[in-house]
Backbone bond lengths (Angstrom), bond angles and torsions (degrees), N, CA, C in turn:
res aa  C-N    CA-C-N  psi(-1)  N-CA   C-N-CA  omega(-1)  CA-C   N-CA-C  phi
1 X - - - 1.451 - - 1.497 107.31 -
2 X 1.323 116.71 133.18 1.470 117.80 -178.96 1.554 109.58 -88.71
3 X 1.279 115.25 172.22 1.453 121.40 -170.34 1.531 113.17 -65.66
4 X 1.278 120.62 -29.71 1.509 121.70 179.46 1.505 109.33 -73.04
5 X 1.343 120.42 -36.65 1.418 121.60 178.73 1.506 111.95 -71.42
6 X 1.324 119.75 -36.54 1.426 122.81 174.29 1.529 112.69 -61.63
7 X 1.281 116.68 -42.85 1.477 123.12 177.51 1.550 110.86 -60.97
8 X 1.311 114.82 -44.80 1.463 121.48 177.53 1.549 111.46 -62.08
9 X 1.303 119.63 -44.01 1.439 125.69 177.25 1.489 111.39 -59.69
10 X 1.328 119.32 -44.25 1.477 121.54 -179.72 1.515 110.57 -64.56
11 X 1.325 116.94 -41.55 1.470 120.62 -179.25 1.507 109.47 -63.02
12 X 1.286 118.89 -45.44 1.499 122.56 -179.90 1.552 109.95 -60.97
13 X 1.256 120.95 -42.44 1.452 120.51 -179.89 1.519 111.24 -71.15
14 X 1.286 119.10 -34.08 1.469 120.49 176.70 1.590 110.87 -67.63
15 X 1.304 116.65 -36.95 1.457 120.47 176.79 1.557 111.10 -67.88
16 X 1.324 115.31 -39.94 1.469 121.64 177.98 1.508 112.65 -59.01
17 X 1.383 116.00 -43.25 1.504 119.16 -175.99 1.526 110.34 -73.76
18 X 1.332 118.99 -29.40 1.460 120.81 178.18 1.558 112.82 -68.72
19 X 1.321 114.65 -36.34 1.487 116.52 -178.03 1.529 110.97 -76.21
20 X 1.298 118.32 -12.44 1.494 121.51 -179.25 1.543 113.17 -79.70
21 X 1.357 118.45 -10.61 1.471 123.89 -177.03 1.547 107.03 -82.26
22 X 1.351 117.62 117.52 1.508 121.38 -179.87 1.523 108.24 -72.18
23 X 1.313 114.78 150.40 1.455 121.06 175.58 1.567 106.89 -98.14
24 X 1.325 117.17 127.02 1.457 122.79 178.05 1.531 111.99 -103.76
25 X 1.272 117.65 123.78 1.387 122.54 178.74 1.593 108.97 -105.25
26 X 1.342 117.54 149.53 1.453 116.65 172.14 1.524 109.86 -58.08
27 X 1.329 119.12 137.62 1.482 122.33 -173.70 1.484 104.47 -108.27
28 X 1.340 118.75 119.31 1.450 127.16 177.05 1.515 109.48 -107.79
29 X 1.353 115.73 121.31 1.456 118.89 176.59 1.539 106.98 -111.15
30 X 1.345 115.86 120.50 1.486 118.78 177.99 1.559 105.90 -111.25
31 X 1.283 114.83 118.38 1.480 119.74 -178.94 1.561 107.78 -103.10
32 X 1.312 119.61 122.88 1.438 123.65 178.13 1.520 107.25 -84.07
33 X 1.281 117.69 121.21 1.497 122.50 179.63 1.544 108.59 -89.36
34 X 1.287 117.13 160.84 1.494 122.11 -175.87 1.528 113.55 -62.04
35 X 1.394 116.43 -23.01 1.459 119.95 178.82 1.490 112.91 -88.70
36 X 1.382 116.88 5.46 1.482 120.82 179.90 1.534 113.50 88.89
37 X 1.307 118.71 -6.03 1.481 119.78 175.52 1.455 108.15 -79.00
38 X 1.357 113.04 161.60 1.446 121.39 -179.25 1.527 112.09 -116.26
39 X 1.340 119.62 135.03 1.467 123.02 171.37 1.500 106.43 -104.63
40 X 1.272 115.73 126.76 1.497 123.56 -175.23 1.548 112.92 -116.30
41 X 1.342 113.82 127.40 1.479 117.89 176.28 1.540 105.82 -126.27
42 X 1.304 113.95 139.25 1.517 119.70 175.93 1.512 106.98 -121.11
43 X 1.347 115.62 115.87 1.473 120.39 -176.86 1.537 111.16 49.32
44 X 1.330 116.98 43.08 1.436 122.57 177.67 1.465 116.45 80.54
45 X 1.289 121.86 -0.58 1.465 124.68 179.41 1.553 108.88 -106.06
46 X 1.339 118.17 140.33 1.482 117.78 177.68 1.458 112.39 -65.95
47 X 1.326 116.95 147.52 1.478 123.12 177.66 1.502 103.78 -126.57
48 X 1.335 116.21 103.43 1.506 120.76 -174.67 1.521 109.62 -103.39
49 X 1.315 115.46 160.58 1.449 120.76 174.58 1.573 111.06 -61.39
50 X 1.282 115.38 168.96 1.531 120.00 173.26 1.527 109.01 -54.28
51 X 1.353 115.77 152.71 1.452 117.01 174.33 1.523 113.22 -55.01
52 X 1.321 116.58 137.25 1.450 125.71 -179.61 1.522 114.72 70.55
53 X 1.347 117.13 0.87 1.480 119.72 173.91 1.555 109.16 -80.54
54 X 1.343 115.43 154.91 1.478 117.70 178.80 1.561 106.17 -67.25
55 X 1.369 114.93 168.16 1.472 116.12 178.87 1.505 110.87 -71.44
56 X 1.381 115.54 159.11 1.474 119.47 178.90 1.535 108.41 -59.96
57 X 1.322 117.92 143.57 1.468 121.81 178.06 1.536 107.21 -131.63
58 X 1.328 116.66 168.04 1.404 120.53 -179.85 1.574 111.74 -54.41
59 X 1.308 115.70 -36.21 1.478 120.78 -179.56 1.476 112.07 -65.73
60 X 1.366 120.13 -21.45 1.456 124.13 178.11 1.485 112.88 -89.57
61 X 1.306 118.98 0.70 1.519 122.45 -171.11 1.514 113.51 -53.43
62 X 1.360 115.34 -51.70 1.502 119.22 -179.86 1.528 110.49 -60.07
63 X 1.309 119.18 -51.46 1.420 122.79 177.89 1.527 113.37 -56.47
64 X 1.310 112.53 -42.21 1.490 117.34 178.50 1.575 113.88 -62.53
65 X 1.258 114.38 -46.06 1.471 118.67 -178.68 1.588 109.32 -69.51
66 X 1.294 116.12 -39.50 1.505 120.17 176.11 1.536 109.09 -57.46
67 X 1.302 113.28 -46.30 1.525 119.54 -178.60 1.513 112.05 -62.55
68 X 1.317 116.39 -42.15 1.503 120.01 179.58 1.553 110.49 -69.62
69 X 1.263 117.36 -43.90 1.534 118.21 -176.68 1.530 109.08 -73.43
70 X 1.334 120.30 -38.72 1.453 122.46 178.75 1.506 111.56 -67.22
71 X 1.315 121.83 -36.64 1.473 123.64 176.22 1.504 111.37 -62.55
72 X 1.302 116.98 -35.99 1.494 120.76 -173.25 1.585 110.22 -92.40
73 X 1.323 115.05 -18.42 1.442 121.66 -178.09 1.534 113.25 50.74
74 X 1.311 113.51 31.41 1.487 121.68 179.25 1.483 107.10 -145.56
75 X 1.348 118.77 155.12 1.452 122.05 174.04 1.479 112.19 -56.91
76 X 1.360 118.79 146.08 1.442 120.24 175.15 1.524 108.82 -129.27
77 X 1.343 113.84 149.85 1.520 120.71 176.64 1.501 106.19 -90.17
78 X 1.351 115.99 123.33 1.477 120.26 -175.29 1.508 105.51 -116.39
79 X 1.346 115.18 127.25 1.416 124.27 177.96 1.537 108.84 -116.82
80 X 1.283 119.48 120.02 1.515 121.09 -178.37 1.536 105.00 -109.36
81 X 1.351 114.41 123.52 1.466 122.17 177.93 1.504 107.99 -105.55
82 X 1.304 115.86 111.37 1.490 121.85 -179.81 1.531 110.88 -78.10
83 X 1.298 117.69 164.07 1.491 124.84 178.34 1.553 111.22 -65.20
84 X 1.351 115.96 -28.00 1.483 118.07 -179.81 1.507 113.86 -86.58
85 X 1.361 117.03 7.00 1.453 123.64 177.01 1.511 115.71 93.08
86 X 1.363 118.28 -9.14 1.442 120.64 178.13 1.493 108.84 -71.72
87 X 1.358 115.41 149.97 1.474 122.43 -178.98 1.517 108.10 -128.97
88 X 1.327 115.11 133.92 1.479 121.22 174.74 1.521 107.60 -119.58
89 X 1.330 115.01 138.07 1.458 121.38 -178.86 1.518 106.37 -126.31
90 X 1.401 115.51 145.50 1.450 121.07 174.13 1.538 108.18 -160.81
91 X 1.305 112.96 158.20 1.445 119.50 175.20 1.566 108.20 -102.91
92 X 1.313 117.26 123.83 1.455 123.09 -176.28 1.528 109.41 -110.17
93 X 1.280 116.96 126.82 1.442 120.47 179.08 1.576 109.21 -101.14
94 X 1.349 117.82 141.79 1.424 118.82 179.23 1.540 111.85 -67.03
95 X 1.314 115.75 154.29 1.462 122.32 177.05 1.489 108.32 -65.04
96 X 1.341 117.45 145.30 1.439 122.82 -178.33 1.511 109.00 -80.56
97 X 1.335 119.91 129.78 1.422 123.24 176.31 1.539 109.12 -90.91
98 X 1.353 117.39 132.46 1.408 119.87 173.62 1.499 110.86 -88.03
99 X 1.316 113.26 139.69 1.506 116.83 179.42 1.500 107.84 -67.96
100 X 1.274 117.56 132.58 1.467 127.07 178.38 1.529 108.90 -126.18
101 X 1.268 115.91 157.81 1.451 120.92 175.92 1.537 109.89 -67.63
102 X 1.286 115.97 138.63 1.507 115.88 -179.68 1.518 110.20 -68.22
103 X 1.331 113.35 149.22 1.424 121.32 175.69 1.521 110.97 -58.52
104 X 1.277 118.79 140.43 1.494 116.47 175.50 1.506 110.96 -71.37
105 X 1.316 116.42 139.29 1.453 122.29 179.33 1.507 110.25 -77.82
106 X 1.335 117.17 122.36 1.453 119.77 -179.80 1.570 108.68 -63.82
107 X 1.332 114.80 136.77 1.431 120.44 -178.09 1.535 111.23 -83.84
108 X 1.387 118.76 -28.33 1.416 122.78 -177.58 1.530 108.19 -104.03
109 X 1.306 117.85 121.17 1.492 116.98 178.21 1.534 110.59 -61.59
110 X 1.350 114.76 140.78 1.465 118.53 175.60 1.480 111.87 -75.79
111 X 1.385 116.89 142.24 1.459 118.13 177.61 1.477 111.82 -60.31
112 X 1.305 118.37 148.98 1.432 123.98 -179.70 1.512 110.29 -84.16
113 X 1.343 118.85 121.44 1.447 123.83 -179.04 1.513 111.11 -70.43
114 X 1.276 116.82 141.47 1.460 117.99 171.04 1.495 110.74 -67.90
115 X 1.333 116.53 143.84 1.430 118.59 179.23 1.504 113.54 -65.83
116 X 1.299 115.22 139.30 1.465 120.92 175.12 1.481 107.46 -85.36
117 X 1.356 117.99 125.42 1.460 121.24 -177.97 1.531 110.19 -104.40
118 X 1.356 114.91 153.51 1.435 121.50 179.19 1.493 107.34 -126.24
119 X 1.262 120.02 123.86 1.474 122.55 -177.13 1.504 109.20 -95.99
120 X 1.336 113.62 134.32 1.482 123.86 176.06 1.455 108.44 -116.96
121 X 1.330 119.97 119.73 1.480 124.29 -177.92 1.528 109.30 -128.37
122 X 1.289 117.53 140.68 1.442 123.48 174.56 1.495 110.32 -153.30
123 X 1.373 117.53 154.66 1.446 117.70 -179.82 1.511 107.96 -119.59
124 X 1.395 115.14 177.48 1.444 121.45 179.33 1.512 114.69 98.78
125 X 1.349 113.74 8.51 1.483 118.23 176.30 1.464 110.47 -90.63
126 X 1.323 115.34 157.09 1.448 123.71 177.48 1.526 107.23 -69.83
127 X 1.353 118.44 130.47 1.482 118.52 178.50 1.481 113.67 -53.12
128 X 1.335 116.67 131.44 1.434 123.36 -178.55 1.537 114.45 80.06
129 X 1.351 116.89 1.49 1.426 121.54 -176.76 1.518 112.00 -69.06
130 X 1.349 116.53 142.05 1.481 120.66 175.02 1.513 106.02 -76.20
131 X 1.311 118.10 125.75 1.488 123.11 -175.69 1.512 107.38 -121.37
132 X 1.414 112.98 120.98 1.468 118.81 177.95 1.493 111.30 -81.08
133 X 1.352 117.08 145.14 1.424 122.92 179.99 1.582 103.64 -113.97
134 X 1.342 118.73 115.47 1.453 119.26 -177.78 1.524 108.16 -102.09
135 X 1.274 121.20 145.27 1.414 133.10 -1.90 1.554 103.23 -52.40
136 X 1.369 117.38 125.65 1.406 119.16 -171.36 1.552 108.11 -69.93
137 X 1.279 114.80 100.01 1.449 124.96 177.55 1.490 111.18 -119.45
138 X 1.380 115.21 -13.05 1.490 119.54 -178.75 1.565 108.32 -160.73
139 X 1.317 114.64 167.92 1.450 119.37 171.44 1.525 107.61 -127.69
140 X 1.312 114.54 160.06 1.417 119.94 177.01 1.596 107.19 -142.28
141 X 1.284 118.98 169.49 1.440 120.51 176.34 1.533 109.45 -112.66
142 X 1.305 117.41 145.20 1.449 119.97 175.15 1.565 107.64 -73.23
143 X 1.310 114.46 145.57 1.457 122.44 176.98 1.511 109.23 -69.51
144 X 1.365 115.29 172.96 1.514 116.97 -179.42 1.506 111.20 -65.35
145 X 1.358 119.33 -12.88 1.503 123.88 177.28 1.542 110.22 -88.20
146 X 1.356 119.15 -3.95 1.409 119.68 -176.70 1.512 116.77 86.74
147 X 1.287 116.46 3.81 1.512 122.57 179.03 1.509 108.24 -91.87
148 X 1.333 115.78 131.19 1.430 121.80 174.46 1.524 110.07 -106.96
149 X 1.323 113.73 143.45 1.449 121.09 -179.06 1.535 109.01 -139.47
150 X 1.349 113.69 137.43 1.463 120.66 177.88 1.507 110.18 -132.98
151 X 1.303 121.33 138.91 1.452 125.38 173.98 1.538 109.74 -106.69
152 X 1.233 115.10 123.23 1.503 120.98 -176.07 1.510 109.22 -119.01
153 X 1.293 118.93 147.94 1.439 121.94 170.95 1.545 111.21 -75.03
154 X 1.316 116.92 145.09 1.411 120.68 -178.44 1.528 111.84 -55.62
155 X 1.311 116.24 -34.68 1.460 120.53 179.86 1.542 110.83 -66.25
156 X 1.337 116.71 -31.29 1.468 116.20 174.60 1.462 114.81 -68.69
157 X 1.367 117.41 -34.47 1.431 121.87 176.71 1.539 108.20 -69.60
158 X 1.330 116.56 -42.21 1.469 121.04 -179.23 1.506 112.25 -61.15
159 X 1.344 117.09 -24.79 1.497 121.14 -179.39 1.508 109.76 -70.35
160 X 1.306 121.36 -18.33 1.430 125.27 179.73 1.536 110.43 -92.23
161 X 1.338 118.75 117.02 1.416 118.65 -179.75 1.555 114.63 -61.64
162 X 1.334 121.51 -22.60 1.389 121.72 179.08 1.527 112.84 -92.62
163 X 1.349 117.70 -19.80 1.470 121.47 -179.40 1.483 111.13 77.68
164 X 1.324 118.98 15.70 1.443 124.04 179.40 1.495 114.23 -97.48
165 X 1.345 114.05 148.83 1.485 121.62 178.90 1.483 103.08 -130.61
166 X 1.371 116.80 135.83 1.435 122.77 177.79 1.555 110.21 -112.61
167 X 1.362 117.58 126.12 1.401 121.25 170.90 1.527 105.68 -101.09
168 X 1.352 113.70 127.02 1.490 117.31 -174.92 1.553 106.81 -131.31
169 X 1.315 113.79 122.07 1.465 118.28 176.16 1.483 111.06 -81.32
170 X 1.267 118.67 121.74 1.447 125.70 -175.30 1.547 110.90 -72.32
171 X 1.271 119.54 -24.66 1.466 123.66 179.90 1.577 110.96 -99.62
172 X 1.332 117.81 -48.57 1.457 119.90 -178.11 1.506 114.28 -79.20
173 X 1.369 116.58 -25.13 1.424 119.51 -174.98 1.538 111.78 81.93
174 X 1.327 115.79 1.34 1.447 120.23 177.99 1.530 109.80 -69.45
175 X 1.318 114.28 137.22 1.451 118.26 174.92 1.505 110.40 -138.23
176 X 1.280 114.75 152.39 1.452 123.98 178.94 1.503 109.38 -138.35
177 X 1.352 117.22 128.04 1.423 121.12 176.80 1.527 107.10 -103.28
178 X 1.382 117.08 122.08 1.398 120.16 -177.29 1.511 107.06 -119.49
179 X 1.312 118.86 131.33 1.426 125.57 -178.86 1.544 113.75 -109.59
180 X 1.274 115.72 131.95 1.481 119.29 179.93 1.471 112.50 -77.43
181 X 1.323 115.30 -24.72 1.493 118.81 -173.60 1.511 110.22 -87.92
């Protein structure tokens, strides 16, 4: 065998071994539940909405898939399992990001704003009773009059998609649902 044939044979075997390597894509399984909510798994791990956000729904499907593919910056294999047992599969590629100029870094630090507080008040509690404030991020005590009061940061209220706060007396069982909206 002459030198040119040997070189050609080596190249062919190198190409053959490269094509034998399989490509693995992240595997997203979206299961549609009977109530219209979605259960999402990525490579066997649960993918839940942000804390305090409502569960994924059919109406969130596009946003959900964009979020998954954009986070990974790689195509993903999406399998949707419907309630009737049908299954749909597709490969979704992330949106292309166009290079932009970086934002200029401000030279002067911005002043820190004072937190905006939201007061939640309800009566009917046993004096001195421990009153839970839901989303339970803190506790407060009812005053001697049985009135409970909690001060929350506006960002804590904003974390709740409903804007509701629940005061719950752990002894009396008294509860009060207060809505900011």
